[in-house]
N, C-alpha and C positions, 0 to 999 in steps of 0.2 A: 323719713325725709318727704317733704312735700305733702304732708296731711294724711288723713285717713282714706280719702277717695283716690283711687288709682285710675290710670287710663286703662280701659279694656284693652289689654295687650294682645289678644287674639283677633281684634278687629283692626282692619288696616284702613277701612273707608273713611273714618272720622278722624285721621291723623295725617298731618302734612309730611311727617318723616318719610313714610315708605314711598310716597309720590316723588319728593325730592330725590331720594336714593335712586329711584327707578330711572330718573334722568341723569343725575350727577354722580351716582355712586361709584365711580371708578376713577383712577388716577389721570388718565389722559383727559378727560372732559375738564377736570380742574386745572390741569397745566395749559390747556388751550384757552380756558377762561383767563387765567393768569397773564398769558401772552397778549390776550385781547385787551385786558385792563392796561397792559403796557404799550399799547398803540399798534400792535400788529393786525393787519387786515386782510392779507392775501395768503392764499394757500402756500405759495413757495417760502413765503416768511415764516409761517408757523413751521413748516417742513424743516427749515434750516435752523430755526432757533431751538427747537424741541428735540431733534434727533428721533422723530417718530416715523415709523413706517408709513409710507404713502397710503396704503389701503386702511389702515387704523385711522389715521387723520381725515381721510375722506368720510369714513364711516361715523366718526365722532363730530365732525362738523355738520354732517347731514342730520344727525340725532339732535344736536343742539339747535339747529334751525327748525327742524320738525316740532320741537318743543317750544319755539318762540323765544328761545334765549339769545339767539343771534339771527340776524337777517342776512340774506345772501342777495347781493345786488350787482348788476352789471355796471361798469364805469361808463359814464356818458360819452367820453372821448373815445373809448375802445370797447365795444360791447362783448369782446371776447374775454376781457379781463373782468374777474369777479372779485367783489370785496365781501369780507364777512365782518359785520358790525354788531355790537351789543345792542339789544333791544333794552327798553325800560325794564323788562323782566330780567334780562340778564344783568344790568346795572343794579338791580336790587340784590343781587347776589354778593355784592361787594362786603357787607358786613359779616356774612357767614364765611367768605374766602378769608377775611382778615382775622377772624376768630380762630379758624384753623390754623392759620399762619402763626398767629401768636401762641397757640397751644404747642405747635411744633417747635417753635424757638425755645420755649420754656422746657419742655419734655424730651424733645427730639434731639435737635441740634445743640441745644444748651446755650447758644449765644444768639444775641440779636442778628437778624439778617443785615447784609449791607447790599444795596443802599437801604436807609431808614425812611418810612412813609412819614412825611411830615405835613403839617398845615401849611398851605402856601402863603397864608398871609403873614404868619410870624416864624416860619421855619422851625417850629418845635415839633418833636415827635408826637403822633397821635397816641392817644390814652389806649390801655388795654380795652378790648371790647368786653362789655359787662351787661348783666341783666339789670334793668332799670325799672323802678316803680313809676306809675303814672305821674308823680311829681318830680322825677329825675333822682331820686335816691338809688344808690347801688344796692342791690340785694344779693345776700348770699344764698346758697341752695337751702339752708334752714329756715329762710323766711318765705319760702315758697309754698303754695298748697294748690292742689287741684280742686276745682269747684264745679258742680253742675251748672250749666248754662243759667238755669232758673234761679240759682243762688248768687249769681254774680251781681256786684254792685256797678252797673253800667253807668257811664257818664250820662247825665241828662239828655234825653232824646235819641240815645243810641241803644242799640240791642246788638245781639250776636250776629244777625243777618247783615247789618250795616257794618259791623267790624270786619266781617269776613270778606264783604265786597271791596274793602279798601286794599 
């Protein structure tokens, strides 16, 4: 699977997965993110909706803020009230969250969640999150392979450094 070349599994510096898991690798961080994607912004809202202990919520929110996934800001009309908002970095986690949710629906709960996430324009459910080729084709695990950066067929004018910067 995925060709002859393998990731160096003993190296964590050149892989984004360990870094992502360091920030998000536990249940409460994902549950807080889920609540934020559902419009919750205040500590007390998270506390009531999630049934999480105060100290754990405080710790996880601080960690999400520290890693730039959420930002903490005082409300202009009452500086004592604090809001937690997703940053662009936090919003970029939505596809990962949806992929995990869909996986859980398929293999965990066995039924689709209710409510169902739909396209606002036409009200139809979103498609399963998939791995797509540069041209939009859906790829199976058997169609993937690891390649050294020097062997990658980068789009004209792009290279590994530019791709990583995006």
